[in-house]
N, C-alpha and C positions, 0 to 999 in steps of 0.2 A: 661600658664599652667593652667589645672583646673583639680583637683583630684577627680576622680569617685569613692569615698569610702562612699556616703551617704548611710542613710539607714533609717528605721522608725521603731516604735516599733511593728507594726504589721508582718514586714517582719523578724525581729529578733524572734518574737514569731514562727513564721512559722517556721523558722531556728533550732529553739529550741525543735520542736515538738517531744515527747517521740514516738509517735505512728510510727514515720519514722525511728526509730533507728534500727539497726541490731543488733541482739545480739551475742556475743563473742563465739567463738566455737574452738575446738582443731584443728589444720590441720591435715586432714587424705585424703588417698587418696580415690577417687569415683571409685566404681566398674567398670563403664563405660569407665573410664580413666587410669586405671591401667596401662596401656603402655605409659604414657605421657612421663615420662623418659625412662624406660626400653622397650627393645623390646621383652622381655621375652615371650613367647607363641603366638608369632604372624605368622602365617602360611606362608610359602612362596610359590610362584608359580614358576614354571620352567620358564614362561616367564611374562615379564613385565605385570602387570595388571594395570588398571587404577587406582584403589585405591591405588595403591602404590606410586602415584603421588599426590594423592587428599589427603592422610592422612600422608604426611610429616610433619613433626615437624618444625614450623617455630618459628623463634626469629625475629621480627619485621615484616614489611609490606614484601609480597613476591614479590617485584619488583627490579629492578635494580639500585634503585637510590642510587647514591653514597653519597648524601648529606642528608640522615636519621639523624634523631636526637641520641643522645648518647643512644643506644638503654640497651647498658649494664652500669652499674654503679659501681664503685669501693668504697669501704670502706675506711672511713678516714685514716685508717692506709695502705690501700692498698692492703692488703691481703686476701679481699674476694670481690667477685663478685655477684650481683643481676641482675636480668633480667625475662621476661616473656617467657614462652613456650607456643605455641598454635598448637593444632592438631586438623584439620577438621574431624568429623565423619558423612560420607555420610547417614548412616543407621539411624541415629538418626536426621539428619540435623539440627546438632550444633556443637559446639565446645568443646574440651577439654581446659582450661586456668589454668594455673598454675604459680606462682611466686615462684622462687627458688633462692637459694643463696649458692654459692660453693667457696670452695677455690682456689685462684688465683695460681694454679700449674696442671700440666698434671696428668692426673689418678684421680682427685678429682671426685666425685660423687655429683650432685647437690642435695641439701635439698629441699623438698617442703614447702614453708612456708603460704602458701594461694592455694586455690583452689576452683576453680567454678566459676560462675558469667556469665555474658552475653557479647558476643562480643561487645565492642565498635565502631563503625562505624563513621568515619569523615564525617562531614557536614561542606558546604561552608556557611561562616557568610555573605558573599557578592560577587554572582555571579550576575552579569548584574542588580545591584541594588536590588535583592532578597536574602533573607537568608533562613536558613533551608534545603538548599538542602542536601537531603540524597545521600549517595554514599555506595558502596560496599567495601569502603576501610577499613582496620582496623587502627586505630589510634594507633599512636606509644606510648606504654606504657612504661613510663621511671621513673624505681624505684628511690626514694631519701633517702639516708642515715640520719639517725639523728646523732648529732653531736658526741654521745657517742658510735657510732656504734654498739647499741644494737636494733635498729630498723629500719625498711626501709616502706616508706610511696609510694603510688600509687593509680591510680585511678580506681576503680573498679565501674562496673554495675550490682548491685544485686536487680533486681527489676525495677521499672518504670527510676530510675534516678542514674546517674553518682556520684558517691561519693567518699571523698578521704578515703582511708584505711590504716592502719599501720599493721605490721606484725612482733612478735619478729622473729629476724634471727637464733634461734636455733627450730623455728617450732612450738614453744609451744602454740603459740594463734594469733589470727588475728582479727580485729574488724574495725567496720567504725569509722571514727573520725568525718566526717560531716553529717548533716542530713538535707540536703539541699532540697526545694522543686522545685529547679532548677538544670538541669546538671553541675556540677563543670566544669569549664574550664581549669583553672590552677592552679598548688599550690606550694608551697616552705616551708621549717621548718624556724622557728625562732631561733634566738639566745637563749631564755628562753625553747625551746623544744616544742613550739607552733606551730599551722600550719596557714599560710595566704592562703586563697582561693580566686578564683573569678568566679562570675556566670554571668547570663545575665537574670536577672528578667523582664527586660523590653520586652523582647521576648516572655516569657512565657504571659503577658499582652495582646501583640498584637496578639498571636495566639488564644487565649481566645477570644477576641473581633471579630477575624474573625469567629469562631464558632458562635457566637451571630447574627453577620451580616447575616447568612446562614439562621437564621429564617424567614427573611423577603426578602430573595434573594440578592445575592451577586451583587455587582456592578461591569460590567465589564470594567477593567482598566488596569491600567499599572503594576498591580500585577498580572495579569495572563500570565501563559506559557502555550498556549495550547496544545502544542506537548506533555508535560508532566503530566499536572494537569487539573482537571474538577473545581477547586476552587481557589481563591486566594491565594497567598504565603505572608509572612512576609516581609516588606521592608527591606531593611539592614541598619543598624545604630544603631542597640540596644546595648547600652554601658556594659560595663564592670563594675561590683560593687564587692569590695573586703572587706573580712572579716578575722577576727583572731579568732580562737577558740583555747582554752586549751584544751589539749588532754588526760590531767587527768580529771578534773573536768567538762568538756563540756561548761565551761562558754564561751559565743559568745558576739562579741562587733564587731562594724566597725571597719575596718583597718586604720590606720594613713597615711597618704600622703605617708610617706616614707616607709611604709609597703606594701601599694597598689602598688608602683612603682615596686616592685620584682616580681609581678605576671601580670604586664602589664596593671594593670588597671588604666591608665592615658591617658590623652588626650591633645595632644599639638596642642595650638593656631596656632602657625606657626612653619611648619614642613620642615626642610632642607629635600633633597634627602638622604634615608637612604644607609648606604653603604650595599653590597651585603651579607657581612660576617664581624661578629663585636666579639671581645673578649676583657675583661678588668682584669687586675689582678694587686693589689698594685697600683691604680691610673693609670698604665700605660696601654694602649691600642694600638690593633693592630686590622686592618680593610681591607677588600678588597672592591674595587671601581672599576667602568668602567675607562680602561685607557684611551678612548676616549669617554668623557662622553657628548658629542653632538650626539653619535651613537646610535641608540636604542639597537644594538648588538655590542658589543666590546671587545675586550681581557681585561683581567683583571689585576688590579693592586694592589700591597700589600703595605701597609705602616705600620711602627711601632713607636711608641712614644720612644724616647730613655731616660735613665735615667736624662739626664740633660733638658728635656722637647722639646728636638728637634724633628724632625720627620726624619726618615730614608725611601727612597722607594725603592722597589726592581726594578732594571731595566733588570733582567735576564728574557730570554724568558721562564725560568721554572714557571715564576710567570703569565703566558699569560692566563691560563684556570684553575684556582684553585676552587676547589669544597668544601673543609673543612679546617677549620683553628682552631689551639689551641695554647694555649702556651705551652712551652716546660717547664717541670716540673726541677727546679732546676738550670735555666738557665736563661739568659736575650734572649735568641730567640724564635722562634716560630716554630710550625710544620704545614705543609700544604700538602694536598692531590692535584695533579693536573693532569687533564688529558695530557696524551702524545703520541708520536707514530703516527702511519699512522692512519689519519683519528679519531684521539684522542682514539683509540680503547684501549690503556694502562691506568694504573693508577700508578702515581708515588708519593711516599712519601719524602717530603724535609724537612730539618731541615734549618733554616736560623738565623743566629746572626751576625746583622748589622756590629758590632764591628769588624768580622772576613773577611767576604768578601762575595761572592756569595752563593747562596742556596747550600746545600750539599744534594746530592740523597742518601738517605738510602735503597730504594727499587723500583724497577720497576717489575709491573707483569701486564699480561692480565687477572687476577683474579679482582674480585670486594670485595672491602672493605666498610665496612658501618657500623655504629653505634660506631664509635672508640672513645678511652679514653685512653689519657696517663697518667700513674702514674711512677714516676722517670723513670728509664731506660726501662720500658715496655710501650707497646702499644697495648692495648687491642682491638681486632677488630672480628667483625664477617667477614669471609672470605668465599667465594664462587667461584668454578671453572666451565669451561662447564660442566664437568660432576660430580662435588662435590658439594652437595647442601650446604646451609649455615651451617658454623660450628665456634666456639670459638677460636681463637689463639692470643698468646702472640708475637709481633714481638718486638726484641732486637733494640731498636733507634741506636745501635753503630754499629752493625753488619749487620742489616738488616735480621737476620735469624728469621724464623717464627717455632713454634711448637705449636700444636693443644692441648688445654685445655679441650675442650667438644665437642664430636661429636653427635650431637642429633638424628642422622639418620643411624646408624651403618649398618644396613639392606641393603641399597643401594650398599655396597662394593660386596655385594653377586650377584648383579644382573648384567646382561650385557646389558649396556645402549646402546651403538653403538660407533661406529668408528668416533670420531670428528677430523676435520681439519678447521683450521683457514685459510678462504680465503681474498685477498684484490685485490680491483681491483678501475677503476676509471669509474664514468658514462661519459654520454656524454656532461656534462658541465666541465668536468676535475677534478670534485671533488674527493677525496680519499673516498672509499667505503670499507666496510668488513662485513662480515659473517663469520656463521660457517656451513660447510656441515657434515651432520650428516649421516653415512651410516650404513644399518642394522648391527647389530653384527655380522652377519654369512656371511657378505659380502665375496666374493671371486673376483681376478682378473678377469676383461673380463666380469665380471656381471654388467649389466644395470638395473637400478630400477624406478618405476614410482617416480616422484618428487613432494613433497610438500613442498610450500614456506609459511614459517612464518614470521609475522612481529610484530613490527616494531623496536625491541630492542634487541641485542645480547649481552647481558653484564651478566656475572655471571653464574650460573647454569642454563642449557636451559632447561627449565620447559615445559612453554606453551606459550611463545609469551607475548606481552603486552596483560594484562588481564587473562592470564592464561586460554585458552580456547582450545588450538590448540597443544595437547601433544607431544612434539617433540620426545621423547624417544619411547612413545608408538607407535607412526607412523613408527620408525624406525625397532622396534620389530616386527611388522607386515610386513616387506618387504619395505618400502617406504626408499626411500633416502630423506632426510629434507634440505631446505636451510635456515637457520635462520638467518635474514637480519637486521643489523643495519640501521636504516634511515639516509641518509644524512643530515645536516643541512639546515634550510629551506633557500630557495633563498631568501628571503626578508633581511635576516642577512649580507649577503655577499657585499652589495652595503653600500650606504650612507644615509641609512633610519633613520629619527632622531627621530621617535615615533611610537606607534603601528600601525597608520594608514597607514604612509607611506611603514611601513613594510609590513602590509599586502597587501597593493596595489602592492608592486613589486611580492608578492606570486602569487597573481590571474591574473597579467598583462599575457594574453595570457596562462593561467594556467601554468604559469613557474616552480612552485613548485611541482607542480603534475608532470609534464613532467620531470623533476629532480628526481622525486623519482621512478617513473615507469621506467626510463633508469636506475636507481641503480638495479632494480628488474631485468630488462631484460639482462644486462651485467653480473650481479651475475649467473643466469641461465645458460648465454653462458659459463661463465667461468667454471660452473661445467658440463656443456654438454661436453665442449673439454676435459675434463677429463677423457671421455670415461665411465662414470657411471651412466647416466641418459638416460631414454628413452624417447627422446624429443615429442613422440607423447601421452603420459601420464603425464602432468603435472597439477598439482592443484595449488590453490593459497587462501589464508586465508587472515583476516584482521578484526582488531577491532578499533572503532574511526578514527585515521589518516589514519591507514592502510586500511580502508574500501572506504575512498576516492581514494587510490590507486587501489584498486580492482575495483571499477567503472571506472577508467581512463583506466585501462587495458582491460577491457571488450569492450571497445569501440573502443581503438586504435589498439587492437592486437587479434589474434584470435588463442594463442598459449596453453591456458588454457582451458581444458576439463571440469574441474569441479571448484566450488569454494565454500566456506565457510564463511559467515560474520556474524559479532555479532552485527551490527547496519546496517539502509539503510535510506536515500541516501539522496544525494544533489540535490534537484529537484526545479524547479521555484515555486511552488505555494505552498511548503513546506517552503523554505526558507523564504519566504516573507511577507506569511499570518499567521504562526503559530507559530513563536517564540516570545519572551516578546517583549515589546516596545523598550527598551534598546538596545537590541542585534539586532533587526531590524533597529534601526538607525545606530548603527556601521556597520551593512554589507552595508548600503546604503552609508557610509561615504568611505568605502575602496572600493567600486566601483561595487558592486553588483546591478544591477538593480530592481526596484521596478516592479511588477507585471503589472502594468498599462503602463508600457513603452513598454510592448512587445518586448522586446530583447532576441528572441529565439537563434539568433546568438551567445549571449554571454553564454547560456548554451548549445549550441548543442555538444561543444567538451566534456562535461563533464556529463550532465545529463543522467541516465539510463533511466528514464520514455521516453526522447524524442529518446532514441536508442535503444529500446527493440527489434524492428525488426533486428537488427545487432549482438544481443548477441548469441553467440553459445555454452555457457557454462552452464550447469546445476549448479543452485543456489539454496544454503541453507542459510537460514536468522535463526539465534537462536538471537532474541530480548528481552530486558527487557521491563516490563508492561510500563516504563515509556517512553520507546523510541519506540515502536511500530507503532505508527501514521505516524512519519516519513518515514516509509518503504512503505505506501500506495500507494501512487502515482508511485513508480517502480514496486511495487508488483502487481497491476491491470494492468500496462502497459505490464509487462512479461507476465502475464496470458493471456491478450487478443492477444498477440502474439503467442500464443502457446510454448513460452519457459519453459522449466522443472524448476521450481522454487517452494519451500516448505517453509513456514516460522513457526515457533514456538516461542509462547509468554510466558516469564517467570513470575510469578507472584511475587510481592513486589521485585522486582529486580530493578537496576538502571542502571548506563554506565559500571561499573564494577560489575560482578556478585558475589554476598557475600555466596548464599546458597549451602552448601555442597554438598546436592542431586541434586539440578540444575547444580552445576558443574560437577557431575558426569555423569548425562544425556548429556550435552554437549559432553563431552570428548567421550562418548561411540557413540553418534549420529553423530559426526565429521568422527569417524573411519569407520561406517559403510557405509555414505556417499561416502567417498573418495574410499572404498573398492568397492561399487557399480558401481560408474562411472569410476574410474580409472584401475581397474582390474577386472570388472565383477564378482567380488564374492558377493553373496547374503547371507545374516545373515539368518540363519533356525531356529533362536531362536521363541519361539511361541510371545515372547512379540515384535518382530520386523515385524511380519507377516503382519499387517496391512500396515506398512511402505514401506517395500519392493514391495508388492502389487501396491501401489500408484505410487512408482518411477519407476516400469516396465511399468506401463499405461503412465507416463509422457514420458519413453524412446522411447516408441512406437508411442506415440502421435507426438513427436518432430521429430522423422525419417521420418514422413510422412507431416511435415511442409514445407514451401517452401524452397527452397536450401540456406544454409546457406555458409558465408565465409570459404575457408579452412584455415588452421592453416597458418599463415604470422606473420611475425615480422616488426614493424614499421621501416621505414627507420633511420638510426642514423642522428642525426642532428650534423653539424659540428660546432665544437669549434674553437672559432677565432685562426688564426694561424696555424691551423692543415691540413695538405694537406690531400685532400681524405677523411675528415670527420673521425668520431670516429667508425671503424668498426673491433670489435675484430677478430683475426683469431682464428679458432678452433684447430689448430694443437697445440702438445705438446710444440712445439718449443715457443711459446708465453707465456709459464708459466714457472716463474723462483721458485727457494725454497729460502726463504728468512729465515727459521728457523725450528726448530723440529716441526713437523704438521702444517707447514703454508707454503702456497704457494700464489704468485701475480702475477696479470695479467701484464704484461709488458706495 
């Protein structure tokens, strides 16, 4: 083991530089963020507006990840909770950020103890051998309590760098603790009230070297990723370096090896495979691993160290799909969250004491639970349902009952979002699939609506799909039915793939995974259609990331979608083989993608939009980031050359996930206008959209005179082994069964 806690006098001097310090100030509300806690004074519209979704107050990342870090932090005595609230401001194109503390009881009002700063966004430290990849994803800001319960410490970006700050829990003051020339990566309190923190100074030095290199020209080598950058990136591998700072005297020193270990600033010379999850308490350990370690994708296995030093392993099926793990306070057992139910659509909370027997189910729900922390009998969580945004709850670990402690978005209760029904079905591979059908709030029996399909997660609050670009309830409020679809597990994980290479080979063999996901989409649409609420001649499809690949496949294999909107584009021969980084290019070749000089157009023909542009019948809107627009050029040019209706917008300083509130608002509004135009023949008459509508009308007229295209068709369902006649769902109501309140399933 080598401890990476070295430093130099020069680095210590930089870290201690008073010019980088932030002055202490009294915590106060900003005039622009006066409603970060209270909704007072926020005018309401009679119908849901785009800003209602954009301005939602968030605690933690706005996705459906069940394994998010402990976003809420309980005080040492368990009586108070601390967390960060974030709200987007599209008018200012920024974010209101507040660190709050509240009593752990219903009705308590959070107290702001720190406010302001810049949104800290996650970046990859090692993605295909390169570091510093920016994203639009907010970092999970986890406050940590001092041992005496008087302070909380947290990461904050005020200016150019991320630093550790601390705030008094009474809200009287907040100040920076560190003054690092490099972004702080992680931190922890010490027993003496100090702070251990880690940075990557080597990354900064490598970045500066690249800037210097540019004066004489950049060598084009494996540091380039041409699709995203016109300059080299830093190679991965910058080491973490740890320091200790006295929060009172500001005295700074290099961390000891043991201190460095608390913030992960260690590098193992020989490392065994790490567990998926691991928690330690008083020398005892609980951990989650693969049940079948020889497989790349495997059910999970839970093990616990017993007081006598032996190990107990859970053999119950309850332990097959664990997503989070904690020690149970005051007992010898553990708590864990696991995916359960049809297609793993539910979450169940279990308690397991190996000395007692099998795991005990405390709670099962279709809701999403994230950022949880147990304290005594209490299980504090952020909870969200299909129509209920994320809110803070206290779950009783004995009874499983839940009570709301804080509702960040009380305005939502006054809005009519839509009628939501959970659907369950199988795709043509027999996989269990699920999604949520949202009908307009004014829907009446017998009415049929145009349908928009949103991918590819449908857990928790139905906001805007993966990446939050397709506002589900906004669509519903404008008369659309929306099918929010959860992607089925990848095909490569259903076999005996032993590593990532064989896993991906299974996925792309005859485009098996794409066929599987497309089948899930089509069978979900069929199920919604069989309920008599969908106009089958007016169907739209959307997608981001993996969802884009599904859209591409759908446009080639089917002609049921009249209009689509995508956030990236596309998988085409020249793009995938020539313009990605060398490591990723090598990986693609290993898993079966042919190189360009092989001339394997037969491989690409079933999936490349550029090679099938003449077959496309849908109008295509592309709203892409500055980082990724180059990957759309091959398909975009082919579609325009073929006279297909296509339009592309490029958003500056954006990445795979868009983060700027003004851009997110523009994306929301344009998506609504696009589907209104192509699915409902509604033309936005606002001055701001006049030039857009004129272009779209010209596209419509031009495409009408283009060579005849395919009529709406469904692909022939593929037969599952052992299934007579293939998998062809009947559209009659007799093929649908009720399986619970608001839930139906295709038999």
